[in-house]
Wavefront OBJ file of the C-alpha trace (Angstrom):
o trace
v 26.240 14.381 -2.748
v 24.114 11.891 -4.288
v 20.153 12.409 -5.041
v 17.566 10.513 -6.384
v 15.185 12.370 -8.484
v 11.349 11.497 -8.749
v 8.922 12.720 -11.383
v 5.005 12.699 -11.239
v 1.508 14.226 -11.804
v 0.187 16.300 -9.020
v -2.847 13.641 -8.767
v -2.977 13.370 -4.971
v -2.575 9.193 -5.593
v 0.365 9.720 -7.911
v 2.102 12.331 -5.804
v 1.391 10.609 -2.142
v 2.775 7.407 -3.732
v 6.000 9.177 -4.931
v 6.618 10.834 -1.654
v 6.112 7.400 0.117
v 8.510 5.956 -2.280
v 10.866 8.640 -1.615
v 10.740 8.056 2.192
v 11.393 4.478 1.403
v 14.390 4.802 -0.702
v 15.704 7.094 2.076
v 15.169 4.899 4.833
v 17.243 2.571 3.269
v 20.034 4.997 1.801
v 19.910 7.705 4.401
v 22.795 9.443 2.470
v 20.274 10.170 -0.355
v 18.562 13.383 -1.204
v 15.329 13.393 -2.617
v 14.252 15.755 -5.474
v 10.515 15.392 -6.529
v 9.418 17.123 -10.080
v 5.872 17.993 -10.263
v 4.261 18.083 -13.961
v 1.437 20.427 -14.724
v -1.407 18.798 -15.956
v -4.785 20.124 -17.684
v -7.281 19.641 -14.798
v -8.524 21.474 -11.898
v -7.102 19.139 -9.233
v -7.522 19.967 -5.600
v -4.494 21.855 -4.202
v -1.730 19.861 -2.677
v 0.135 22.635 -1.372
v -0.883 22.268 2.308
v 0.287 18.563 1.785
v 3.537 19.533 0.131
v 4.101 21.892 2.881
v 3.460 19.221 5.431
v 6.094 16.913 3.916
v 8.557 19.640 3.377
v 8.610 20.770 7.175
v 8.869 17.195 8.269
v 10.970 15.522 5.874
v 14.127 18.187 5.265
v 15.721 15.458 2.897
v 12.826 16.027 0.197
v 12.673 18.887 -2.047
v 9.727 19.620 -4.577
v 10.108 21.209 -7.842
v 6.902 22.919 -9.461
v 7.019 23.320 -12.941
v 5.167 26.250 -14.637
v 1.743 25.786 -15.957
v 1.935 24.902 -19.651
v -0.830 26.451 -22.254
v -1.447 24.251 -25.264
v -0.942 25.514 -28.863
v -3.801 27.049 -30.657
v -3.597 24.014 -32.886
v -4.347 21.313 -30.158
v -6.911 18.907 -30.465
v -9.873 19.105 -28.625
v -9.233 16.158 -26.647
v -10.401 14.151 -23.850
v -8.787 14.802 -20.404
v -6.806 11.716 -20.532
v -5.179 12.901 -24.103
v -4.593 16.329 -22.856
v -2.760 14.978 -19.689
v -0.243 13.170 -22.026
v 0.062 16.203 -24.282
v 0.913 18.668 -21.425
v 3.318 16.257 -19.754
v 5.091 15.942 -23.135
v 5.379 19.563 -23.650
v 6.828 19.873 -20.206
v 9.955 17.778 -21.168
v 12.155 21.091 -21.753
v 11.548 21.995 -17.990
v 12.307 18.434 -16.956
v 15.720 18.729 -19.017
v 16.387 21.773 -17.106
v 15.629 20.716 -13.560
v 17.607 17.479 -14.096
v 20.702 19.993 -15.392
v 20.118 22.294 -12.245
v 20.128 19.532 -9.907
v 23.004 17.998 -11.140
v 25.306 20.929 -10.618
v 25.283 20.261 -6.872
v 24.036 16.786 -6.662
v 25.312 13.517 -8.419
v 21.630 12.169 -9.732
v 21.813 8.441 -9.440
v 18.477 7.747 -10.850
v 15.256 9.590 -12.336
v 12.040 7.512 -11.488
v 8.737 8.626 -13.253
v 5.172 7.476 -12.914
v 3.731 6.185 -15.966
v 2.013 9.256 -17.336
v 5.712 10.992 -17.486
v 7.203 7.874 -18.669
v 8.484 9.836 -21.985
v 10.853 11.791 -19.833
v 13.012 8.625 -19.500
v 14.660 9.627 -22.885
v 15.782 12.719 -21.467
v 17.384 10.790 -18.585
v 19.084 8.453 -21.255
v 20.771 11.650 -22.885
v 22.021 12.806 -19.668
v 23.408 9.296 -18.724
v 20.987 9.051 -15.935
v 19.407 5.608 -15.272
v 15.868 5.726 -15.938
v 13.088 3.631 -13.636
v 9.303 3.609 -13.976
v 7.438 3.342 -10.859
v 4.020 1.429 -11.420
v 1.320 3.010 -8.807
v -1.367 1.047 -9.756
v -0.001 -2.673 -9.099
v 0.971 -5.732 -11.110
v -1.975 -6.389 -12.833
v -2.322 -2.878 -14.541
v 1.644 -3.514 -15.182
v 1.024 -6.682 -17.281
v -1.587 -4.810 -19.498
v 1.282 -1.934 -19.986
v 3.875 -4.372 -20.801
v 1.716 -6.342 -23.362
v 0.368 -3.360 -25.324
v 3.260 -3.255 -27.829
v 2.738 -6.759 -28.490
v -0.914 -6.299 -28.651
v -0.615 -3.225 -30.829
v 1.976 -5.227 -33.307
v -0.403 -8.165 -33.826
v -3.537 -5.749 -34.549
v -4.163 -2.504 -36.752
v -7.309 -1.897 -34.768
v -7.537 0.666 -31.835
v -9.123 -0.738 -28.711
v -11.719 2.115 -29.033
v -13.016 0.683 -32.288
v -13.346 -2.908 -30.942
v -16.758 -4.500 -30.562
v -17.384 -3.625 -26.700
v -18.211 -7.356 -26.115
v -14.589 -8.638 -27.377
v -12.568 -10.363 -25.043
v -9.054 -9.378 -24.388
v -6.423 -12.011 -22.919
v -3.423 -10.343 -21.183
v -1.373 -12.996 -19.199
v -1.540 -13.036 -15.490
v -5.237 -11.623 -15.380
v -8.672 -12.914 -15.878
v -10.045 -12.569 -19.542
v -12.189 -9.090 -19.720
v -14.287 -7.143 -22.131
v -12.841 -4.147 -24.109
v -15.785 -2.086 -22.652
v -14.114 -2.798 -19.113
v -11.355 -0.981 -19.801
v -10.650 2.810 -18.344
v -11.190 5.343 -21.579
v -7.285 6.133 -21.157
v -6.727 2.615 -22.395
v -8.730 2.869 -25.267
v -6.432 5.306 -26.924
v -3.673 3.192 -28.121
v -1.835 6.472 -29.657
v -1.595 8.232 -26.388
v -0.621 5.020 -24.394
v 1.434 3.002 -26.588
v 4.739 5.258 -26.315
v 4.539 5.080 -22.727
v 4.217 1.295 -22.502
v 7.337 1.155 -25.193
v 9.515 3.071 -22.676
v 8.751 0.495 -19.844
v 10.892 -2.470 -21.468
v 13.400 0.166 -22.334
v 13.787 1.024 -18.595
v 16.801 0.324 -16.141
v 13.907 -1.306 -13.938
v 10.499 -0.898 -12.682
v 9.443 -0.604 -9.226
v 5.743 -1.741 -8.289
v 3.547 -0.579 -5.572
v 2.446 -4.033 -4.682
v 3.497 -7.447 -3.124
v 3.418 -11.137 -4.071
v 0.635 -12.328 -1.984
v -1.954 -9.676 -3.256
v -1.372 -10.553 -7.109
v 0.554 -13.785 -7.570
v -0.776 -14.617 -10.909
v 0.179 -11.175 -12.617
v 3.544 -11.278 -10.964
v 4.131 -14.704 -12.316
v 3.226 -13.793 -15.631
v 5.814 -10.692 -15.460
v 8.707 -12.933 -13.948
v 7.930 -15.722 -16.872
v 8.291 -13.194 -19.587
v 4.749 -13.720 -20.926
v 4.070 -9.986 -21.255
v 7.001 -9.327 -23.121
v 7.639 -12.273 -25.508
v 10.167 -10.759 -27.830
v 12.451 -8.943 -25.492
v 13.757 -9.078 -22.033
v 11.496 -8.118 -19.193
v 13.324 -5.251 -17.235
v 14.172 -6.125 -13.635
v 11.099 -5.613 -11.525
v 11.109 -4.568 -7.923
v 7.812 -5.119 -5.758
v 8.135 -2.820 -2.740
v 4.344 -2.640 -1.625
v 2.270 -1.766 0.063
v 2.937 2.002 0.180
v 0.023 3.439 1.505
v -0.627 6.507 3.506
v -3.176 9.439 3.882
v -2.529 12.918 4.281
v -3.948 15.574 6.679
v -4.795 18.337 4.351
v -7.962 19.848 6.582
v -7.762 18.877 10.297
v -11.322 20.511 10.645
v -12.711 18.298 7.939
v -11.012 15.408 9.413
v -12.451 16.308 12.899
v -16.043 16.748 11.555
v -15.915 13.263 9.533
v -14.544 11.435 12.612
v -16.893 13.114 15.339
v -19.979 12.063 13.154
v -18.688 8.492 12.497
v -18.327 8.249 16.262
v -22.021 8.578 16.566
v -23.048 6.095 14.280
v -23.503 2.422 15.133
v -20.754 -0.268 14.162
v -20.337 -0.970 10.470
v -23.611 0.560 9.523
v -21.863 3.636 7.377
v -21.339 3.246 3.574
v -18.314 5.642 2.612
v -18.117 6.631 -0.843
v -15.113 8.399 -2.332
v -13.906 8.569 -5.978
v -10.262 9.938 -5.961
v -8.753 13.053 -6.831
v -10.113 12.931 -10.354
v -13.446 11.266 -9.576
v -15.625 14.192 -11.192
v -19.215 13.595 -11.754
v -21.792 15.751 -14.155
v -24.448 17.405 -12.093
v -26.978 14.852 -13.345
v -24.820 11.997 -12.268
v -24.368 13.543 -8.777
v -28.061 13.780 -8.280
v -28.626 10.049 -9.111
v -26.191 9.204 -6.790
v -27.972 11.164 -3.815
v -31.218 9.691 -4.824
v -29.705 6.128 -4.677
v -28.486 6.939 -1.323
v -31.558 8.455 0.115
v -33.690 5.629 -1.243
v -31.129 2.878 0.010
v -32.071 3.842 3.764
v -28.394 3.245 4.900
v -26.285 5.662 6.560
v -23.590 7.315 4.345
v -20.377 9.208 4.563
v -20.114 10.841 0.954
v -17.213 12.999 -0.567
v -18.401 15.212 -3.289
v -15.957 17.212 -5.937
v -16.968 19.820 -8.218
v -18.239 18.498 -11.751
v -15.906 18.908 -14.406
v -15.213 22.393 -15.725
v -16.176 21.899 -19.386
v -13.293 24.322 -20.264
v -12.790 24.074 -24.085
v -9.654 26.080 -24.234
v -7.588 23.796 -22.563
v -5.805 26.625 -20.595
v -6.574 24.476 -17.384
v -4.209 25.409 -14.586
v -3.391 22.994 -11.623
v -5.109 25.010 -9.127
v -7.566 24.869 -6.211
v -11.218 24.327 -7.099
v -13.691 26.085 -5.048
v -15.486 23.822 -2.692
v -18.755 22.705 -4.379
v -21.793 24.311 -3.648
v -23.689 20.953 -2.171
v -27.250 22.868 -2.433
v -26.849 23.742 -5.983
v -25.367 20.315 -7.133
v -27.652 17.617 -5.068
v -31.383 17.572 -5.268
v -33.594 19.897 -3.511
v -33.810 19.194 0.205
v -31.552 16.167 0.005
v -29.325 17.457 2.760
v -32.123 18.104 5.029
v -34.158 14.838 4.411
v -30.717 12.861 5.119
v -29.029 14.988 7.966
v -29.909 12.315 10.651
v -28.460 9.489 8.701
v -25.673 10.848 6.186
v -22.755 13.233 6.045
v -21.656 14.981 2.746
v -18.214 16.390 2.837
v -16.736 18.754 0.510
v -13.631 17.595 -1.926
v -11.690 15.615 0.655
v -11.991 13.630 3.766
v -9.385 11.705 6.002
v -9.504 8.253 4.018
v -7.203 6.317 5.963
v -8.900 7.207 9.300
v -12.468 6.922 7.984
v -11.451 3.323 6.522
v -10.241 2.325 10.046
v -13.244 3.749 12.032
v -15.420 1.036 13.130
v -18.819 2.333 12.209
v -17.649 1.956 8.346
v -19.487 -1.306 6.864
v -19.110 -0.547 3.219
v -16.646 1.323 0.742
v -17.858 2.448 -3.003
v -14.643 3.375 -4.272
v -13.374 4.396 -8.266
v -11.085 1.403 -7.412
v -7.742 3.302 -7.655
v -4.915 1.552 -6.371
v -4.412 3.479 -3.455
v -7.818 3.227 -2.308
v -7.512 -0.852 -2.961
v -4.399 -1.020 -1.057
v -5.623 1.190 1.970
v -8.872 -1.110 2.153
v -6.959 -4.500 2.068
v -3.790 -3.311 4.043
v -5.595 -1.439 6.807
v -8.983 -2.415 7.211
v -10.205 -5.980 8.290
v -14.049 -6.000 7.701
v -15.182 -3.166 5.389
v -16.744 -4.619 2.195
v -16.093 -3.170 -1.569
v -19.212 -2.318 -3.419
v -20.124 -4.697 -6.411
v -19.748 -3.503 -10.019
v -22.476 -0.914 -10.839
v -24.295 -1.434 -14.276
v -23.675 1.463 -16.677
v -26.141 2.844 -19.686
v -23.996 3.281 -22.729
v -23.022 6.546 -21.856
v -21.476 5.357 -18.825
v -24.387 6.697 -16.701
v -25.375 5.027 -13.624
v -28.816 5.369 -12.277
v -30.369 6.190 -8.894
v -31.860 2.791 -8.551
v -28.678 0.830 -9.613
v -27.001 2.788 -6.930
v -29.745 2.200 -4.425
v -29.480 -1.675 -5.479
v -25.745 -1.845 -5.131
v -25.712 -0.316 -1.821
v -28.332 -2.352 -0.482
v -26.361 -5.571 -1.860
v -23.329 -4.245 -0.284
v -24.642 -3.508 3.268
v -26.988 -6.271 3.250
v -24.889 -9.278 2.068
v -23.389 -11.731 4.660
v -21.511 -13.295 1.659
v -18.989 -10.638 0.625
v -16.025 -12.017 2.062
v -12.945 -9.853 3.111
v -9.524 -11.129 1.860
v -7.817 -9.292 4.579
v -7.559 -12.092 7.134
v -6.456 -14.212 4.594
v -3.261 -12.123 4.047
v -2.589 -11.938 7.747
v 1.149 -11.338 9.039
v 2.139 -10.898 5.412
v 1.277 -7.257 5.386
v 3.866 -5.484 7.326
v 3.620 -1.704 7.225
l 1 2 3 4 5 6 7 8 9 10 11 12 13 14 15 16 17 18 19 20 21 22 23 24 25 26 27 28 29 30 31 32 33 34 35 36 37 38 39 40 41 42 43 44 45 46 47 48 49 50 51 52 53 54 55 56 57 58 59 60 61 62 63 64 65 66 67 68 69 70 71 72 73 74 75 76 77 78 79 80 81 82 83 84 85 86 87 88 89 90 91 92 93 94 95 96 97 98 99 100 101 102 103 104 105 106 107 108 109 110 111 112 113 114 115 116 117 118 119 120 121 122 123 124 125 126 127 128 129 130 131 132 133 134 135 136 137 138 139 140 141 142 143 144 145 146 147 148 149 150 151 152 153 154 155 156 157 158 159 160 161 162 163 164 165 166 167 168 169 170 171 172 173 174 175 176 177 178 179 180 181 182 183 184 185 186 187 188 189 190 191 192 193 194 195 196 197 198 199 200 201 202 203 204 205 206 207 208 209 210 211 212 213 214 215 216 217 218 219 220 221 222 223 224 225 226 227 228 229 230 231 232 233 234 235 236 237 238 239 240 241 242 243 244 245 246 247 248 249 250 251 252 253 254 255 256 257 258 259 260 261 262 263 264 265 266 267 268 269 270 271 272 273 274 275 276 277 278 279 280 281 282 283 284 285 286 287 288 289 290 291 292 293 294 295 296 297 298 299 300 301 302 303 304 305 306 307 308 309 310 311 312 313 314 315 316 317 318 319 320 321 322 323 324 325 326 327 328 329 330 331 332 333 334 335 336 337 338 339 340 341 342 343 344 345 346 347 348 349 350 351 352 353 354 355 356 357 358 359 360 361 362 363 364 365 366 367 368 369 370 371 372 373 374 375 376 377 378 379 380 381 382 383 384 385 386 387 388 389 390 391 392 393 394 395 396 397 398 399 400 401 402 403 404 405 406 407 408 409 410 411 412 413 414 415 416 417 418 419 420 421 422 423 424
């Protein structure tokens, strides 16, 4: 029998995208079985066990392989969470090697497909003569940056984190941007560079997007502008892959029942992804901003970062957040008539499709963007929020942007322009 092996981190956005990719592959090649390796990572992500169990029970051709938790050696650097993810995944390579050997005893492995964080595992596939592919879960624009990074680094000795924050960066296929606009993980060249190099050495790159959504970025990649000194591997645009998962039916029902009682397009929805963790101080500012805005809201709140300095952070279920201790005193009581705060998770696809939702404040994770663009006709995405130098967003700024979002008649939706091109 033949098999495809997928390798991903357990962050919900990455895992769900990989599962949907596996389903798509099986649709076109029903004889294939799909094996998904899940790497351990150093953060307390919400448990995906119910989701994995649901997929396993409904899609028997998919088999999950959870790798054991890894503890960093004592001399490991006291790094950022982003750097730690790379360290943990690199230390997991022996488990990947063992899994591939084990699977190959019963199956003829046709390919190993990895997400970006797991890119270094492609070297293992090469040693085993297994074609290795990269799956970009974050669209073509992000891919242009990843492909360009080796060339940028070759022409500069400066780490991006040391750049003047107002310095303009030019990457083919995307508008110029300031280095300060990059996520923190992209400012660490050392962690990111090795994974970027593996892209050009892969058998191909699979991207969760489509041409009408990102024509400039896709054209730049096709023209070879991102890898000027080497051939670009074959790139396959297979999006949009965007699905939700029913992790907690009781929570889902609570959200939807509450939305049913709200006026059309009156609610702003706030959700920041599986890794969208804020300090208690930031949560309080968001709460005050929402309260002062006067608008109805549905807000998904997760526990703040643990602050564990020993890096022995297992991928385990965090307890549900204690809203009374995290949010301003009396906030829940004062806003109970126009706001709903839910713990950790909400049925995002169903929420975004509900006619009571009029705005979406998001971390702009690619899955959230696709859900917004592909599934929803009239929900607006929030304007950029101004931060202080340390990345803190004040209650005043939250209030201002929520008002602009919900008051504006000028924020246009691009979904009607896409029309029938979006075939799910």
